C-alpha positions, 0 to 999 in steps of 0.5 A, a space after each residue: 861636435 867639440 865645444 867651440 869658445 867654451 860654448 855648447 854645440 848649436 842644437 844644445 846651446 838653444 836648449 841651454 840658453 832657453 833653460 838659463 833664461 827661464 831660471 834667470 827670469 824666475 830668480 829676477 821675478 822672485 825678488 821683484 814680485 815679492 816686493 811688489 806683492 808686499 807693497 800692495 798687500 794689506 798690513 797683516 797679510 804682507 808676507 802671504 801677499 808677497 809669496 802669492 804674487 811670486 807664485 802667480 807672476 815669477 814663472 811668467 817672467 821666466 817664460 819671457 826670458 826663456 823665449 828671449 833666450 830661445 830666439 837669440 840662440 836660434 838666430 845666433 846658431 843660424 848666423 853661425 851656420 850661414 856665415 860659417 864662422 863664430 864672431 861678435 857680429 853674430 851676437 850683435 845681429 842676433 840681439 837686434 833681431 831678437 829685440 825686433 821680433 819680440 816687439 813686432 806686435 807693437 808696430 813698425 816703429 816699436 820693432 825698429 826701436 827695440 831691434 836697435 836697443 837689442 843690438 846696442 845692448 849686445 854690442 856693449 856686452 860683446 865690446 866689454 867682454 872683448 876688452 876684458 879678454 884683452 886686459 887679461 891677456 896683457 896682465 898675463 903677458 906682464 906676469 910672464 915677463 916678471 917671472 922670466 926676469 926673476 928667473 934670469 936674476 936668480 940664474 945670474 946671481 952667484 952664491 956668496 960662499 961655496 955651499 956644501 963643500 965644507 963642513 965648518 
């Protein structure tokens, strides 16, 4: 199966997003939990407190991010197969479903609220990516027009003297 839109095929996309989520969560947790550990440690053990807090808590946050990536990618791949097309709507629905599913332990209101938040965040991300792509296309088109104009001017411009016909 070929890469579509620069992404991996579905079974591997789930694993890739899960691993990426774990790494992202651990990296974010490293910074967050180091400062939290330093803040809450006694004066002479601040560095040790920060490092031990990283060891205890960063992998847990990484696991949470990995779970989010797993659910999101699974729903996204399922929607891609069910709708038989890759579209922005798949990502938005996946974000909403993921937010709702991961908050389902908190009750109906929490599920609905987090589903709406997840869909809204993914909608903002997808719209900003779409706007960026359109802007890059427009910039490329303007650059191509400038290059074509420059080449036309060079072809139309005639040399002032005959170059290469005389030696003096």
